[in-house]
C-alpha positions in Angstrom: 42.0 191.7 97.5 44.3 194.1 98.9 46.3 191.4 100.9 46.6 189.2 97.7 47.8 192.5 95.7 50.8 193.3 98.5 52.1 189.6 98.3 51.9 189.4 94.7 53.9 193.0 94.4 56.6 191.5 97.2 56.7 188.3 95.3 57.9 190.2 92.3 60.2 192.5 94.5 62.4 189.5 95.9 64.1 188.7 92.7 64.7 192.1 91.7 66.6 192.4 95.1 68.5 189.1 94.6 69.7 190.4 91.2 70.8 193.7 92.4 72.9 192.0 95.2 74.7 189.7 92.4 74.9 192.3 89.5 74.5 196.0 91.3 77.5 195.6 93.5 79.9 197.1 94.3 78.7 200.9 93.5 81.3 202.5 95.6 84.9 201.8 97.0 85.5 198.4 99.1 87.4 198.6 102.4 90.0 195.7 102.9 91.2 195.7 106.5 94.2 193.8 107.6 95.2 193.4 111.0 99.1 194.2 110.3 101.3 197.1 110.2 102.6 198.0 106.5 105.6 196.6 105.2 105.0 193.0 106.6 104.0 190.0 104.6 100.4 190.0 105.4 100.4 193.6 104.4 102.3 193.2 101.0 100.2 190.6 100.0 96.9 192.0 100.7 97.8 195.0 98.8 98.7 192.8 95.8 95.6 191.2 95.8 93.4 194.5 96.5 94.9 195.6 93.2 94.0 192.6 91.5 90.5 192.7 93.0 90.0 196.3 91.9 90.2 195.4 88.2 87.8 192.4 88.6 85.3 194.3 90.3 85.7 197.7 88.5 86.0 199.4 91.9 88.8 200.7 94.2 89.8 198.6 96.7 91.2 200.2 99.7 93.8 198.6 102.3 93.1 199.8 105.7 96.1 198.6 108.3 95.0 198.0 112.0 97.7 196.5 113.6 97.6 195.6 117.4 95.9 193.2 120.1 96.6 189.9 117.9 94.6 191.2 114.9 91.7 191.6 117.3 91.1 195.2 116.3 90.9 194.8 112.5 88.6 191.7 113.1 86.2 193.6 115.4 85.9 196.4 112.8 84.6 194.1 110.3 82.4 192.1 112.7 80.5 195.1 113.5 80.4 196.6 110.1 77.3 196.7 108.0 76.9 193.6 106.0 76.9 195.3 102.7 80.2 193.9 101.1 82.2 197.2 101.4 84.0 196.3 104.7 86.1 193.0 104.4 88.8 191.5 106.4 92.1 189.7 105.3 92.1 187.4 108.0 95.0 184.8 109.2 95.9 182.2 112.1 96.5 185.0 114.4 92.8 186.9 114.6 90.6 183.9 113.2 92.1 181.0 115.3 94.8 182.1 117.9 92.9 185.0 119.5 89.4 182.8 119.8 91.4 179.8 121.1 94.0 181.2 123.3 92.3 184.0 125.3 90.5 183.1 128.4 87.8 185.2 127.4 87.7 185.2 123.7 86.8 188.4 121.8 84.5 186.7 119.4 83.0 183.2 118.0 84.6 183.3 114.8 82.1 180.9 113.2 79.4 183.5 114.2 81.1 187.1 113.9 82.2 186.5 110.3 81.1 185.1 106.9 83.6 183.3 105.2 84.3 184.3 101.4 87.6 182.7 100.2 91.0 181.3 101.1 94.0 183.9 100.0 96.6 181.3 99.9 99.4 179.9 102.2 102.5 181.7 103.5 106.4 180.8 103.3 107.9 180.8 106.6 111.7 180.5 107.7 113.6 180.4 111.0 116.0 183.2 110.6 119.1 184.0 112.8 121.6 186.9 112.3 124.5 186.0 110.0 126.8 186.1 112.8 124.9 183.8 115.3 126.9 180.5 116.0 124.5 178.0 115.0 124.4 177.2 111.3 121.8 174.6 111.5 118.5 173.7 113.6 120.5 171.1 115.6 123.0 173.7 116.7 120.6 176.4 117.4 118.7 173.8 120.0 122.2 172.8 121.1 123.0 176.6 121.7 119.5 177.0 123.7 119.9 174.1 125.7 123.5 175.3 127.0 122.1 178.8 127.8 118.7 178.8 129.4 117.2 182.4 129.1 120.1 183.5 127.1 118.5 184.1 123.9 115.7 185.7 122.8 113.1 184.9 119.8 110.8 187.2 118.1 107.0 186.9 116.7 104.6 189.4 115.1 101.6 186.5 114.6 100.8 183.2 116.1 101.5 181.1 113.8 105.3 182.1 114.2 105.3 182.2 118.1 103.5 178.5 118.0 105.6 177.4 115.4 108.7 178.7 117.8 107.3 177.0 120.9 106.7 173.6 118.7 110.5 174.0 117.9 111.9 174.5 121.1 109.8 172.6 123.1 109.2 173.4 126.9 112.5 172.0 128.1 114.2 174.8 126.5 113.7 178.4 127.4 113.7 181.2 125.1 112.2 185.0 126.1 109.8 186.0 122.9 109.2 189.6 122.4 106.0 190.2 120.4 106.0 193.0 117.7 103.0 194.3 115.4 104.9 193.6 112.2 107.6 191.4 110.9 109.5 194.5 109.5 110.0 195.8 113.3 111.0 192.3 114.4 113.6 192.0 111.8 115.1 195.4 112.3 115.8 194.2 115.9 117.3 190.8 114.5 119.3 192.6 112.2 120.4 195.0 115.2 121.2 192.1 117.5 118.6 192.7 120.1 116.9 189.5 118.8 118.5 186.0 118.1 116.0 184.2 116.0 112.4 184.0 114.5 110.2 182.5 111.9 109.5 185.2 109.4 107.7 185.2 106.1 109.0 184.8 102.4 108.2 188.6 102.0 111.4 189.7 104.2 113.8 186.7 104.5 114.9 186.0 101.0 116.4 189.5 100.3 118.4 189.7 103.8 119.6 186.2 103.3 121.1 187.0 99.7 122.9 189.9 101.0 124.4 187.7 103.9 122.8 189.6 106.5 120.6 186.7 108.1 120.7 182.9 108.0 117.8 180.7 107.1 117.9 177.3 108.9 114.4 175.8 107.9 111.1 176.3 106.1 107.7 175.5 107.0 106.5 175.3 103.4 105.6 171.3 102.4 108.6 171.8 99.9 111.9 173.8 99.5 110.9 177.2 98.6 112.0 178.8 94.9 113.0 181.8 96.8 115.4 180.0 99.1 115.9 176.5 97.7 119.1 175.8 99.6 117.0 175.9 102.8 115.4 172.3 104.0 112.3 171.9 104.9 111.1 170.7 108.3 110.1 166.8 107.1 113.9 166.7 105.4 115.3 167.5 109.1 113.0 165.0 110.9 110.9 167.9 112.7 107.7 166.5 112.5 106.6 168.5 115.5 106.3 171.5 113.3 102.9 171.3 112.1 101.9 174.9 111.7 100.0 176.0 108.4 100.4 179.7 108.2 97.4 180.7 106.0 95.1 183.8 105.1 91.7 184.2 103.9 89.0 186.6 103.3 85.9 187.2 105.6 83.0 189.5 105.6 80.6 190.7 108.4 77.9 188.1 109.7 74.7 188.2 107.6 76.4 189.1 104.3 74.1 188.0 101.5 74.5 185.1 99.9 74.7 187.0 96.4 77.4 189.3 97.5 79.4 186.4 99.1 79.6 184.6 95.9 80.3 187.7 93.8 83.3 188.2 96.0 84.5 184.7 96.1 84.4 184.2 92.5 86.2 187.7 92.0 89.1 186.7 94.4 89.4 183.4 92.8 89.5 185.1 89.7 91.9 187.4 91.1 94.4 184.8 92.5 94.5 183.2 89.1 95.4 186.3 87.3 99.2 185.5 86.0 100.6 188.9 87.1 99.0 188.5 90.7 100.3 185.0 90.9 104.1 186.1 90.1 103.9 189.0 92.4 102.6 186.7 95.3 105.1 184.1 94.5 107.7 186.8 94.7 106.5 187.2 98.2 106.8 183.7 99.3 102.9 183.2 99.0 101.0 180.5 97.4 97.6 182.0 96.5 94.7 179.9 95.8 90.9 180.8 96.3 88.0 178.7 97.3 84.2 178.9 97.2 82.6 180.1 100.3 81.6 176.3 101.4 85.0 175.1 100.8 86.5 177.9 102.4 84.3 177.3 105.6 85.3 173.8 106.0 88.7 174.6 105.4 88.8 177.4 108.5 86.9 174.9 110.7 89.7 172.2 110.0 92.3 174.6 110.7 90.8 175.9 113.8 90.3 172.5 115.2 93.7 171.5 114.4 95.2 174.5 115.9 93.2 174.0 119.1 94.4 170.3 119.2 98.1 171.5 119.2 97.6 173.8 121.7 96.1 171.4 123.9 98.7 169.0 123.3 101.4 171.4 124.2 99.4 172.9 127.0 100.5 176.2 125.8 99.2 179.4 127.1 99.8 182.9 125.6 99.3 186.1 127.5 
């Protein structure tokens, strides 16, 4: 009799717990960790989305910048966090694909260490050079690099930009790459003449292009960007080898309850559909769109496999 009573009360308690997980959350501020320094593209869009998500959840969403180590520090902070929905990751190609793919000893298995919640969308990326650089087109840039092996350098602050540059230049064109913790630091050195070329986001490029301080030669977007409509796409220039898709999405710790995962996914999708959020993201050169946890997990797997295939095809190794 006593055992039957315990089982009965346990059965009654389960729906209440699930209901709390869906309806009682969140009861305190949510921390959103991003693996890039303040001022760059990832940081800017994270703050826009965080502000909108705060309105959706009715709780403050605090952006926590943890740059360095290819986003590994930020990812590990979330992977080891309590699965209660109060510590989330804004993950990109760098931490979620490049780090576990390219390192001899992967820091984590991204499919076991995280819970996919929703996509955030896709970055725009532009290949830019200083305004006084002699090349005015991609072909002229490639010719200049081929004529002076080792005479030029590039910058990158994430795996997508670095891999895109390697795809563009190929193995025969030698350019020394300098890695930065954020796009703003790299752009500062490009403007100062220490760096000759880089793939950068739509957050920084348009303003400097319009000021005449840099020149954009190509965009990785499938269509021309409204921010810089004069810049051709890779497909227009016949650069089919540029296949990198720079994306971002939201992840939680492993074991995040389904009720909280679904709640966050729904509110993130609603956030990205808010007109003021969409408008601000467009100004950052970012195409925002959300997905269900299931669709995002499938998207993530596809992107991971495609990235790995590209790395093997080009026999790339990052230090």
